[in-house]
Structure formats: C-alpha cells, structure tokens
mmCIF file of the N, C-alpha and C atoms, coordinates in Angstrom:
data_MODEL
# 
_entry.id   MODEL 
# 
loop_
_atom_site.group_PDB 
_atom_site.id 
_atom_site.type_symbol 
_atom_site.label_atom_id 
_atom_site.label_alt_id 
_atom_site.label_comp_id 
_atom_site.label_asym_id 
_atom_site.label_entity_id 
_atom_site.label_seq_id 
_atom_site.pdbx_PDB_ins_code 
_atom_site.Cartn_x 
_atom_site.Cartn_y 
_atom_site.Cartn_z 
_atom_site.occupancy 
_atom_site.B_iso_or_equiv 
_atom_site.pdbx_formal_charge 
_atom_site.auth_seq_id 
_atom_site.auth_comp_id 
_atom_site.auth_asym_id 
_atom_site.auth_atom_id 
_atom_site.pdbx_PDB_model_num 
ATOM 1   N N  . MET A 1 1  ? -13.540 -4.755  -25.305 1.00 0.00 ? 1  MET A N  1 
ATOM 2   C CA . MET A 1 1  ? -13.625 -4.196  -23.965 1.00 0.00 ? 1  MET A CA 1 
ATOM 3   C C  . MET A 1 1  ? -12.627 -3.054  -23.841 1.00 0.00 ? 1  MET A C  1 
ATOM 4   N N  . PRO A 1 2  ? -13.085 -1.865  -23.444 1.00 0.00 ? 2  PRO A N  1 
ATOM 5   C CA . PRO A 1 2  ? -12.171 -0.734  -23.306 1.00 0.00 ? 2  PRO A CA 1 
ATOM 6   C C  . PRO A 1 2  ? -11.178 -0.959  -22.177 1.00 0.00 ? 2  PRO A C  1 
ATOM 7   N N  . LYS A 1 3  ? -9.956  -0.533  -22.411 1.00 0.00 ? 3  LYS A N  1 
ATOM 8   C CA . LYS A 1 3  ? -8.927  -0.681  -21.390 1.00 0.00 ? 3  LYS A CA 1 
ATOM 9   C C  . LYS A 1 3  ? -8.960  0.505   -20.433 1.00 0.00 ? 3  LYS A C  1 
ATOM 10  N N  . SER A 1 4  ? -8.811  0.203   -19.160 1.00 0.00 ? 4  SER A N  1 
ATOM 11  C CA . SER A 1 4  ? -8.780  1.238   -18.134 1.00 0.00 ? 4  SER A CA 1 
ATOM 12  C C  . SER A 1 4  ? -7.393  1.868   -18.106 1.00 0.00 ? 4  SER A C  1 
ATOM 13  N N  . LYS A 1 5  ? -7.353  3.171   -17.911 1.00 0.00 ? 5  LYS A N  1 
ATOM 14  C CA . LYS A 1 5  ? -6.082  3.865   -17.816 1.00 0.00 ? 5  LYS A CA 1 
ATOM 15  C C  . LYS A 1 5  ? -5.362  3.514   -16.515 1.00 0.00 ? 5  LYS A C  1 
ATOM 16  N N  . ASP A 1 6  ? -6.141  3.273   -15.471 1.00 0.00 ? 6  ASP A N  1 
ATOM 17  C CA . ASP A 1 6  ? -5.564  2.936   -14.169 1.00 0.00 ? 6  ASP A CA 1 
ATOM 18  C C  . ASP A 1 6  ? -5.316  1.438   -14.075 1.00 0.00 ? 6  ASP A C  1 
ATOM 19  N N  . SER A 1 7  ? -4.206  1.085   -13.468 1.00 0.00 ? 7  SER A N  1 
ATOM 20  C CA . SER A 1 7  ? -3.908  -0.332  -13.265 1.00 0.00 ? 7  SER A CA 1 
ATOM 21  C C  . SER A 1 7  ? -4.685  -0.851  -12.059 1.00 0.00 ? 7  SER A C  1 
ATOM 22  N N  . ILE A 1 8  ? -4.736  -2.151  -11.927 1.00 0.00 ? 8  ILE A N  1 
ATOM 23  C CA . ILE A 1 8  ? -5.364  -2.772  -10.753 1.00 0.00 ? 8  ILE A CA 1 
ATOM 24  C C  . ILE A 1 8  ? -4.671  -2.267  -9.487  1.00 0.00 ? 8  ILE A C  1 
ATOM 25  N N  . GLN A 1 9  ? -3.365  -2.179  -9.558  1.00 0.00 ? 9  GLN A N  1 
ATOM 26  C CA . GLN A 1 9  ? -2.571  -1.695  -8.432  1.00 0.00 ? 9  GLN A CA 1 
ATOM 27  C C  . GLN A 1 9  ? -3.000  -0.281  -8.032  1.00 0.00 ? 9  GLN A C  1 
ATOM 28  N N  . ASP A 1 10 ? -3.141  0.601   -9.018  1.00 0.00 ? 10 ASP A N  1 
ATOM 29  C CA . ASP A 1 10 ? -3.541  1.974   -8.728  1.00 0.00 ? 10 ASP A CA 1 
ATOM 30  C C  . ASP A 1 10 ? -4.944  2.040   -8.141  1.00 0.00 ? 10 ASP A C  1 
ATOM 31  N N  . ARG A 1 11 ? -5.872  1.261   -8.680  1.00 0.00 ? 11 ARG A N  1 
ATOM 32  C CA . ARG A 1 11 ? -7.246  1.261   -8.168  1.00 0.00 ? 11 ARG A CA 1 
ATOM 33  C C  . ARG A 1 11 ? -7.281  0.738   -6.732  1.00 0.00 ? 11 ARG A C  1 
ATOM 34  N N  . TYR A 1 12 ? -6.505  -0.316  -6.451  1.00 0.00 ? 12 TYR A N  1 
ATOM 35  C CA . TYR A 1 12 ? -6.455  -0.884  -5.092  1.00 0.00 ? 12 TYR A CA 1 
ATOM 36  C C  . TYR A 1 12 ? -5.897  0.140   -4.104  1.00 0.00 ? 12 TYR A C  1 
ATOM 37  N N  . LEU A 1 13 ? -4.754  0.720   -4.443  1.00 0.00 ? 13 LEU A N  1 
ATOM 38  C CA . LEU A 1 13 ? -4.137  1.696   -3.546  1.00 0.00 ? 13 LEU A CA 1 
ATOM 39  C C  . LEU A 1 13 ? -5.016  2.924   -3.357  1.00 0.00 ? 13 LEU A C  1 
ATOM 40  N N  . GLN A 1 14 ? -5.666  3.386   -4.424  1.00 0.00 ? 14 GLN A N  1 
ATOM 41  C CA . GLN A 1 14 ? -6.556  4.542   -4.314  1.00 0.00 ? 14 GLN A CA 1 
ATOM 42  C C  . GLN A 1 14 ? -7.741  4.225   -3.398  1.00 0.00 ? 14 GLN A C  1 
ATOM 43  N N  . GLY A 1 15 ? -8.273  3.015   -3.514  1.00 0.00 ? 15 GLY A N  1 
ATOM 44  C CA . GLY A 1 15 ? -9.397  2.602   -2.668  1.00 0.00 ? 15 GLY A CA 1 
ATOM 45  C C  . GLY A 1 15 ? -9.039  2.568   -1.199  1.00 0.00 ? 15 GLY A C  1 
ATOM 46  N N  . ILE A 1 16 ? -7.895  1.964   -0.862  1.00 0.00 ? 16 ILE A N  1 
ATOM 47  C CA . ILE A 1 16 ? -7.513  1.904   0.553   1.00 0.00 ? 16 ILE A CA 1 
ATOM 48  C C  . ILE A 1 16 ? -7.099  3.277   1.077   1.00 0.00 ? 16 ILE A C  1 
ATOM 49  N N  . LYS A 1 17 ? -6.573  4.113   0.197   1.00 0.00 ? 17 LYS A N  1 
ATOM 50  C CA . LYS A 1 17 ? -6.237  5.495   0.595   1.00 0.00 ? 17 LYS A CA 1 
ATOM 51  C C  . LYS A 1 17 ? -7.523  6.275   0.867   1.00 0.00 ? 17 LYS A C  1 
ATOM 52  N N  . ASP A 1 18 ? -8.478  6.224   -0.055  1.00 0.00 ? 18 ASP A N  1 
ATOM 53  C CA . ASP A 1 18 ? -9.732  6.979   0.096   1.00 0.00 ? 18 ASP A CA 1 
ATOM 54  C C  . ASP A 1 18 ? -10.518 6.553   1.329   1.00 0.00 ? 18 ASP A C  1 
ATOM 55  N N  . GLN A 1 19 ? -10.463 5.259   1.670   1.00 0.00 ? 19 GLN A N  1 
ATOM 56  C CA . GLN A 1 19 ? -11.216 4.740   2.811   1.00 0.00 ? 19 GLN A CA 1 
ATOM 57  C C  . GLN A 1 19 ? -10.410 4.756   4.112   1.00 0.00 ? 19 GLN A C  1 
ATOM 58  N N  . SER A 1 20 ? -9.171  5.232   4.045   1.00 0.00 ? 20 SER A N  1 
ATOM 59  C CA . SER A 1 20 ? -8.270  5.281   5.207   1.00 0.00 ? 20 SER A CA 1 
ATOM 60  C C  . SER A 1 20 ? -8.165  3.926   5.901   1.00 0.00 ? 20 SER A C  1 
ATOM 61  N N  . VAL A 1 21 ? -8.047  2.877   5.105   1.00 0.00 ? 21 VAL A N  1 
ATOM 62  C CA . VAL A 1 21 ? -7.920  1.517   5.630   1.00 0.00 ? 21 VAL A CA 1 
ATOM 63  C C  . VAL A 1 21 ? -6.519  1.335   6.209   1.00 0.00 ? 21 VAL A C  1 
ATOM 64  N N  . THR A 1 22 ? -6.433  0.780   7.411   1.00 0.00 ? 22 THR A N  1 
ATOM 65  C CA . THR A 1 22 ? -5.130  0.445   7.989   1.00 0.00 ? 22 THR A CA 1 
ATOM 66  C C  . THR A 1 22 ? -4.629  -0.822  7.315   1.00 0.00 ? 22 THR A C  1 
ATOM 67  N N  . VAL A 1 23 ? -3.418  -0.740  6.767   1.00 0.00 ? 23 VAL A N  1 
ATOM 68  C CA . VAL A 1 23 ? -2.855  -1.865  6.026   1.00 0.00 ? 23 VAL A CA 1 
ATOM 69  C C  . VAL A 1 23 ? -1.559  -2.347  6.660   1.00 0.00 ? 23 VAL A C  1 
ATOM 70  N N  . ARG A 1 24 ? -1.233  -3.577  6.370   1.00 0.00 ? 24 ARG A N  1 
ATOM 71  C CA . ARG A 1 24 ? 0.061   -4.134  6.754   1.00 0.00 ? 24 ARG A CA 1 
ATOM 72  C C  . ARG A 1 24 ? 0.823   -4.393  5.466   1.00 0.00 ? 24 ARG A C  1 
ATOM 73  N N  . ILE A 1 25 ? 2.042   -3.881  5.412   1.00 0.00 ? 25 ILE A N  1 
ATOM 74  C CA . ILE A 1 25 ? 2.917   -4.114  4.270   1.00 0.00 ? 25 ILE A CA 1 
ATOM 75  C C  . ILE A 1 25 ? 4.025   -5.043  4.726   1.00 0.00 ? 25 ILE A C  1 
ATOM 76  N N  . VAL A 1 26 ? 4.170   -6.147  4.026   1.00 0.00 ? 26 VAL A N  1 
ATOM 77  C CA . VAL A 1 26 ? 5.278   -7.065  4.279   1.00 0.00 ? 26 VAL A CA 1 
ATOM 78  C C  . VAL A 1 26 ? 6.309   -6.801  3.188   1.00 0.00 ? 26 VAL A C  1 
ATOM 79  N N  . MET A 1 27 ? 7.513   -6.453  3.621   1.00 0.00 ? 27 MET A N  1 
ATOM 80  C CA . MET A 1 27 ? 8.580   -6.136  2.684   1.00 0.00 ? 27 MET A CA 1 
ATOM 81  C C  . MET A 1 27 ? 9.263   -7.421  2.205   1.00 0.00 ? 27 MET A C  1 
ATOM 82  N N  . THR A 1 28 ? 10.005  -7.314  1.136   1.00 0.00 ? 28 THR A N  1 
ATOM 83  C CA . THR A 1 28 ? 10.703  -8.485  0.598   1.00 0.00 ? 28 THR A CA 1 
ATOM 84  C C  . THR A 1 28 ? 11.751  -9.025  1.565   1.00 0.00 ? 28 THR A C  1 
ATOM 85  N N  . ASN A 1 29 ? 12.209  -8.193  2.505   1.00 0.00 ? 29 ASN A N  1 
ATOM 86  C CA . ASN A 1 29 ? 13.175  -8.667  3.505   1.00 0.00 ? 29 ASN A CA 1 
ATOM 87  C C  . ASN A 1 29 ? 12.495  -9.265  4.734   1.00 0.00 ? 29 ASN A C  1 
ATOM 88  N N  . GLY A 1 30 ? 11.134  -9.319  4.707   1.00 0.00 ? 30 GLY A N  1 
ATOM 89  C CA . GLY A 1 30 ? 10.382  -9.917  5.805   1.00 0.00 ? 30 GLY A CA 1 
ATOM 90  C C  . GLY A 1 30 ? 9.902   -8.929  6.860   1.00 0.00 ? 30 GLY A C  1 
ATOM 91  N N  . LYS A 1 31 ? 10.430  -7.712  6.860   1.00 0.00 ? 31 LYS A N  1 
ATOM 92  C CA . LYS A 1 31 ? 9.983   -6.711  7.836   1.00 0.00 ? 31 LYS A CA 1 
ATOM 93  C C  . LYS A 1 31 ? 8.569   -6.278  7.500   1.00 0.00 ? 31 LYS A C  1 
ATOM 94  N N  . GLN A 1 32 ? 7.823   -5.852  8.526   1.00 0.00 ? 32 GLN A N  1 
ATOM 95  C CA . GLN A 1 32 ? 6.435   -5.445  8.344   1.00 0.00 ? 32 GLN A CA 1 
ATOM 96  C C  . GLN A 1 32 ? 6.242   -4.005  8.781   1.00 0.00 ? 32 GLN A C  1 
ATOM 97  N N  . LEU A 1 33 ? 5.330   -3.332  8.092   1.00 0.00 ? 33 LEU A N  1 
ATOM 98  C CA . LEU A 1 33 ? 5.005   -1.951  8.378   1.00 0.00 ? 33 LEU A CA 1 
ATOM 99  C C  . LEU A 1 33 ? 3.487   -1.844  8.385   1.00 0.00 ? 33 LEU A C  1 
ATOM 100 N N  . THR A 1 34 ? 2.932   -1.237  9.423   1.00 0.00 ? 34 THR A N  1 
ATOM 101 C CA . THR A 1 34 ? 1.483   -1.074  9.525   1.00 0.00 ? 34 THR A CA 1 
ATOM 102 C C  . THR A 1 34 ? 1.154   0.406   9.571   1.00 0.00 ? 34 THR A C  1 
ATOM 103 N N  . GLY A 1 35 ? 0.175   0.815   8.757   1.00 0.00 ? 35 GLY A N  1 
ATOM 104 C CA . GLY A 1 35 ? -0.238  2.215   8.728   1.00 0.00 ? 35 GLY A CA 1 
ATOM 105 C C  . GLY A 1 35 ? -1.296  2.444   7.670   1.00 0.00 ? 35 GLY A C  1 
ATOM 106 N N  . THR A 1 36 ? -1.490  3.705   7.313   1.00 0.00 ? 36 THR A N  1 
ATOM 107 C CA . THR A 1 36 ? -2.461  4.054   6.281   1.00 0.00 ? 36 THR A CA 1 
ATOM 108 C C  . THR A 1 36 ? -1.737  4.662   5.090   1.00 0.00 ? 36 THR A C  1 
ATOM 109 N N  . VAL A 1 37 ? -2.262  4.409   3.905   1.00 0.00 ? 37 VAL A N  1 
ATOM 110 C CA . VAL A 1 37 ? -1.670  4.940   2.683   1.00 0.00 ? 37 VAL A CA 1 
ATOM 111 C C  . VAL A 1 37 ? -2.042  6.417   2.570   1.00 0.00 ? 37 VAL A C  1 
ATOM 112 N N  . VAL A 1 38 ? -1.018  7.261   2.457   1.00 0.00 ? 38 VAL A N  1 
ATOM 113 C CA . VAL A 1 38 ? -1.202  8.697   2.331   1.00 0.00 ? 38 VAL A CA 1 
ATOM 114 C C  . VAL A 1 38 ? -1.138  9.100   0.854   1.00 0.00 ? 38 VAL A C  1 
ATOM 115 N N  . GLY A 1 39 ? -0.305  8.413   0.085   1.00 0.00 ? 39 GLY A N  1 
ATOM 116 C CA . GLY A 1 39 ? -0.144  8.712   -1.326  1.00 0.00 ? 39 GLY A CA 1 
ATOM 117 C C  . GLY A 1 39 ? 0.680   7.641   -1.997  1.00 0.00 ? 39 GLY A C  1 
ATOM 118 N N  . PHE A 1 40 ? 0.720   7.695   -3.327  1.00 0.00 ? 40 PHE A N  1 
ATOM 119 C CA . PHE A 1 40 ? 1.518   6.732   -4.092  1.00 0.00 ? 40 PHE A CA 1 
ATOM 120 C C  . PHE A 1 40 ? 1.743   7.281   -5.492  1.00 0.00 ? 40 PHE A C  1 
ATOM 121 N N  . ASP A 1 41 ? 2.771   6.753   -6.138  1.00 0.00 ? 41 ASP A N  1 
ATOM 122 C CA . ASP A 1 41 ? 3.013   7.059   -7.538  1.00 0.00 ? 41 ASP A CA 1 
ATOM 123 C C  . ASP A 1 41 ? 3.473   5.778   -8.221  1.00 0.00 ? 41 ASP A C  1 
ATOM 124 N N  . ALA A 1 42 ? 4.088   5.876   -9.356  1.00 0.00 ? 42 ALA A N  1 
ATOM 125 C CA . ALA A 1 42 ? 4.480   4.692   -10.116 1.00 0.00 ? 42 ALA A CA 1 
ATOM 126 C C  . ALA A 1 42 ? 5.524   3.839   -9.384  1.00 0.00 ? 42 ALA A C  1 
ATOM 127 N N  . PHE A 1 43 ? 6.311   4.450   -8.502  1.00 0.00 ? 43 PHE A N  1 
ATOM 128 C CA . PHE A 1 43 ? 7.422   3.731   -7.886  1.00 0.00 ? 43 PHE A CA 1 
ATOM 129 C C  . PHE A 1 43 ? 7.369   3.620   -6.372  1.00 0.00 ? 43 PHE A C  1 
ATOM 130 N N  . THR A 1 44 ? 6.596   4.470   -5.711  1.00 0.00 ? 44 THR A N  1 
ATOM 131 C CA . THR A 1 44 ? 6.622   4.513   -4.253  1.00 0.00 ? 44 THR A CA 1 
ATOM 132 C C  . THR A 1 44 ? 5.225   4.541   -3.653  1.00 0.00 ? 44 THR A C  1 
ATOM 133 N N  . ILE A 1 45 ? 5.160   4.183   -2.354  1.00 0.00 ? 45 ILE A N  1 
ATOM 134 C CA . ILE A 1 45 ? 3.943   4.300   -1.558  1.00 0.00 ? 45 ILE A CA 1 
ATOM 135 C C  . ILE A 1 45 ? 4.322   5.086   -0.305  1.00 0.00 ? 45 ILE A C  1 
ATOM 136 N N  . LEU A 1 46 ? 3.538   6.112   0.016   1.00 0.00 ? 46 LEU A N  1 
ATOM 137 C CA . LEU A 1 46 ? 3.764   6.900   1.220   1.00 0.00 ? 46 LEU A CA 1 
ATOM 138 C C  . LEU A 1 46 ? 2.779   6.427   2.272   1.00 0.00 ? 46 LEU A C  1 
ATOM 139 N N  . ILE A 1 47 ? 3.318   5.967   3.410   1.00 0.00 ? 47 ILE A N  1 
ATOM 140 C CA . ILE A 1 47 ? 2.538   5.381   4.490   1.00 0.00 ? 47 ILE A CA 1 
ATOM 141 C C  . ILE A 1 47 ? 2.670   6.247   5.741   1.00 0.00 ? 47 ILE A C  1 
ATOM 142 N N  . SER A 1 48 ? 1.550   6.475   6.425   1.00 0.00 ? 48 SER A N  1 
ATOM 143 C CA . SER A 1 48 ? 1.590   7.117   7.735   1.00 0.00 ? 48 SER A CA 1 
ATOM 144 C C  . SER A 1 48 ? 1.567   5.997   8.763   1.00 0.00 ? 48 SER A C  1 
ATOM 145 N N  . ALA A 1 49 ? 2.665   5.864   9.499   1.00 0.00 ? 49 ALA A N  1 
ATOM 146 C CA . ALA A 1 49 ? 2.813   4.777   10.464  1.00 0.00 ? 49 ALA A CA 1 
ATOM 147 C C  . ALA A 1 49 ? 3.325   5.341   11.786  1.00 0.00 ? 49 ALA A C  1 
ATOM 148 N N  . GLY A 1 50 ? 2.505   5.226   12.821  1.00 0.00 ? 50 GLY A N  1 
ATOM 149 C CA . GLY A 1 50 ? 2.922   5.702   14.145  1.00 0.00 ? 50 GLY A CA 1 
ATOM 150 C C  . GLY A 1 50 ? 3.213   7.190   14.183  1.00 0.00 ? 50 GLY A C  1 
ATOM 151 N N  . GLY A 1 51 ? 2.462   7.977   13.414  1.00 0.00 ? 51 GLY A N  1 
ATOM 152 C CA . GLY A 1 51 ? 2.652   9.418   13.410  1.00 0.00 ? 51 GLY A CA 1 
ATOM 153 C C  . GLY A 1 51 ? 3.787   9.905   12.524  1.00 0.00 ? 51 GLY A C  1 
ATOM 154 N N  . VAL A 1 52 ? 4.424   8.979   11.820  1.00 0.00 ? 52 VAL A N  1 
ATOM 155 C CA . VAL A 1 52 ? 5.539   9.320   10.938  1.00 0.00 ? 52 VAL A CA 1 
ATOM 156 C C  . VAL A 1 52 ? 5.186   8.878   9.524   1.00 0.00 ? 52 VAL A C  1 
ATOM 157 N N  . GLU A 1 53 ? 5.503   9.708   8.531   1.00 0.00 ? 53 GLU A N  1 
ATOM 158 C CA . GLU A 1 53 ? 5.291   9.301   7.150   1.00 0.00 ? 53 GLU A CA 1 
ATOM 159 C C  . GLU A 1 53 ? 6.548   8.597   6.640   1.00 0.00 ? 53 GLU A C  1 
ATOM 160 N N  . VAL A 1 54 ? 6.335   7.422   6.052   1.00 0.00 ? 54 VAL A N  1 
ATOM 161 C CA . VAL A 1 54 ? 7.426   6.592   5.554   1.00 0.00 ? 54 VAL A CA 1 
ATOM 162 C C  . VAL A 1 54 ? 7.185   6.308   4.077   1.00 0.00 ? 54 VAL A C  1 
ATOM 163 N N  . MET A 1 55 ? 8.213   6.512   3.255   1.00 0.00 ? 55 MET A N  1 
ATOM 164 C CA . MET A 1 55 ? 8.101   6.203   1.845   1.00 0.00 ? 55 MET A CA 1 
ATOM 165 C C  . MET A 1 55 ? 8.789   4.865   1.582   1.00 0.00 ? 55 MET A C  1 
ATOM 166 N N  . VAL A 1 56 ? 8.061   3.955   0.930   1.00 0.00 ? 56 VAL A N  1 
ATOM 167 C CA . VAL A 1 56 ? 8.644   2.663   0.581   1.00 0.00 ? 56 VAL A CA 1 
ATOM 168 C C  . VAL A 1 56 ? 8.571   2.486   -0.932  1.00 0.00 ? 56 VAL A C  1 
ATOM 169 N N  . TYR A 1 57 ? 9.585   1.853   -1.476  1.00 0.00 ? 57 TYR A N  1 
ATOM 170 C CA . TYR A 1 57 ? 9.586   1.560   -2.903  1.00 0.00 ? 57 TYR A CA 1 
ATOM 171 C C  . TYR A 1 57 ? 8.716   0.344   -3.165  1.00 0.00 ? 57 TYR A C  1 
ATOM 172 N N  . LYS A 1 58 ? 7.873   0.431   -4.175  1.00 0.00 ? 58 LYS A N  1 
ATOM 173 C CA . LYS A 1 58 ? 6.984   -0.676  -4.512  1.00 0.00 ? 58 LYS A CA 1 
ATOM 174 C C  . LYS A 1 58 ? 7.783   -1.946  -4.800  1.00 0.00 ? 58 LYS A C  1 
ATOM 175 N N  . SER A 1 59 ? 8.972   -1.816  -5.352  1.00 0.00 ? 59 SER A N  1 
ATOM 176 C CA . SER A 1 59 ? 9.787   -2.989  -5.674  1.00 0.00 ? 59 SER A CA 1 
ATOM 177 C C  . SER A 1 59 ? 10.228  -3.741  -4.420  1.00 0.00 ? 59 SER A C  1 
ATOM 178 N N  . ALA A 1 60 ? 10.147  -3.094  -3.249  1.00 0.00 ? 60 ALA A N  1 
ATOM 179 C CA . ALA A 1 60 ? 10.529  -3.730  -1.986  1.00 0.00 ? 60 ALA A CA 1 
ATOM 180 C C  . ALA A 1 60 ? 9.336   -4.344  -1.261  1.00 0.00 ? 60 ALA A C  1 
ATOM 181 N N  . VAL A 1 61 ? 8.117   -4.176  -1.812  1.00 0.00 ? 61 VAL A N  1 
ATOM 182 C CA . VAL A 1 61 ? 6.903   -4.679  -1.174  1.00 0.00 ? 61 VAL A CA 1 
ATOM 183 C C  . VAL A 1 61 ? 6.594   -6.081  -1.689  1.00 0.00 ? 61 VAL A C  1 
ATOM 184 N N  . ALA A 1 62 ? 6.420   -7.021  -0.750  1.00 0.00 ? 62 ALA A N  1 
ATOM 185 C CA . ALA A 1 62 ? 6.029   -8.385  -1.119  1.00 0.00 ? 62 ALA A CA 1 
ATOM 186 C C  . ALA A 1 62 ? 4.523   -8.534  -1.076  1.00 0.00 ? 62 ALA A C  1 
ATOM 187 N N  . VAL A 1 63 ? 3.884   -8.015  -0.007  1.00 0.00 ? 63 VAL A N  1 
ATOM 188 C CA . VAL A 1 63 ? 2.435   -8.157  0.199   1.00 0.00 ? 63 VAL A CA 1 
ATOM 189 C C  . VAL A 1 63 ? 1.902   -6.889  0.855   1.00 0.00 ? 63 VAL A C  1 
ATOM 190 N N  . ILE A 1 64 ? 0.702   -6.473  0.433   1.00 0.00 ? 64 ILE A N  1 
ATOM 191 C CA . ILE A 1 64 ? 0.009   -5.379  1.096   1.00 0.00 ? 64 ILE A CA 1 
ATOM 192 C C  . ILE A 1 64 ? -1.456  -5.767  1.233   1.00 0.00 ? 64 ILE A C  1 
ATOM 193 N N  . GLY A 1 65 ? -2.011  -5.554  2.416   1.00 0.00 ? 65 GLY A N  1 
ATOM 194 C CA . GLY A 1 65 ? -3.414  -5.900  2.633   1.00 0.00 ? 65 GLY A CA 1 
ATOM 195 C C  . GLY A 1 65 ? -3.920  -5.299  3.915   1.00 0.00 ? 65 GLY A C  1 
ATOM 196 N N  . PRO A 1 66 ? -5.251  -5.303  4.082   1.00 0.00 ? 66 PRO A N  1 
ATOM 197 C CA . PRO A 1 66 ? -5.830  -4.735  5.305   1.00 0.00 ? 66 PRO A CA 1 
ATOM 198 C C  . PRO A 1 66 ? -5.360  -5.481  6.555   1.00 0.00 ? 66 PRO A C  1 
ATOM 199 N N  . VAL A 1 67 ? -5.191  -4.757  7.648   1.00 0.00 ? 67 VAL A N  1 
ATOM 200 C CA . VAL A 1 67 ? -4.836  -5.395  8.912   1.00 0.00 ? 67 VAL A CA 1 
ATOM 201 C C  . VAL A 1 67 ? -5.939  -6.378  9.269   1.00 0.00 ? 67 VAL A C  1 
ATOM 202 N N  . GLY A 1 68 ? -5.563  -7.547  9.732   1.00 0.00 ? 68 GLY A N  1 
ATOM 203 C CA . GLY A 1 68 ? -6.530  -8.583  10.055  1.00 0.00 ? 68 GLY A CA 1 
ATOM 204 C C  . GLY A 1 68 ? -6.750  -9.530  8.906   1.00 0.00 ? 68 GLY A C  1 
ATOM 205 N N  . SER A 1 69 ? -6.239  -9.170  7.728   1.00 0.00 ? 69 SER A N  1 
ATOM 206 C CA . SER A 1 69 ? -6.363  -10.034 6.556   1.00 0.00 ? 69 SER A CA 1 
ATOM 207 C C  . SER A 1 69 ? -5.372  -11.183 6.675   1.00 0.00 ? 69 SER A C  1 
ATOM 208 N N  . GLU A 1 70 ? -5.772  -12.342 6.255   1.00 0.00 ? 70 GLU A N  1 
ATOM 209 C CA . GLU A 1 70 ? -4.883  -13.519 6.298   1.00 0.00 ? 70 GLU A CA 1 
ATOM 210 C C  . GLU A 1 70 ? -3.708  -13.362 5.349   1.00 0.00 ? 70 GLU A C  1 
ATOM 211 N N  . LYS A 1 71 ? -3.852  -12.539 4.302   1.00 0.00 ? 71 LYS A N  1 
ATOM 212 C CA . LYS A 1 71 ? -2.811  -12.392 3.293   1.00 0.00 ? 71 LYS A CA 1 
ATOM 213 C C  . LYS A 1 71 ? -1.721  -11.419 3.712   1.00 0.00 ? 71 LYS A C  1 
ATOM 214 N N  . ALA A 1 72 ? -1.991  -10.597 4.682   1.00 0.00 ? 72 ALA A N  1 
ATOM 215 C CA . ALA A 1 72 ? -0.961  -9.640  5.095   1.00 0.00 ? 72 ALA A CA 1 
ATOM 216 C C  . ALA A 1 72 ? -0.603  -9.975  6.508   1.00 0.00 ? 72 ALA A C  1 
# 
C-alpha cells in the first residue's frame, strides 16, 4: 500500500479549513477556543476566532473537533 505524503492530521485540518467548519479547540490547560481554521503548519494552527486571528501551538492542543461534536 503506497504511503500518503500527508498525515491524517494534515488531511483533517485541510478538510475543516477548506469547508470553513467552525471548530472547538480544547487546550491542554482546559481552556477552549472556538473559530475556523485559517492555516496550519507542522507546529501551529491559525484560528480565526471572534474576528481575531490566533495562533496556537499543536503541542498545546488536547482536542479539536466541529462545534456541536461530543468530542470537542
């Protein structure tokens, strides 16, 4: 089976970015951030939340999922 160059993480983030899905990010400290994914790279995710763009480090993210999802 050929290996994909993109990771599952990259495919997931690209999908929610392309579809402009509103997501909830739960940080490792328990704080939550709700917005849309504007961009991402190997270490960070750029979120548009309340009209402000916020960059979060992936290492600080515990859970990310669509708003209304039981997992986020």
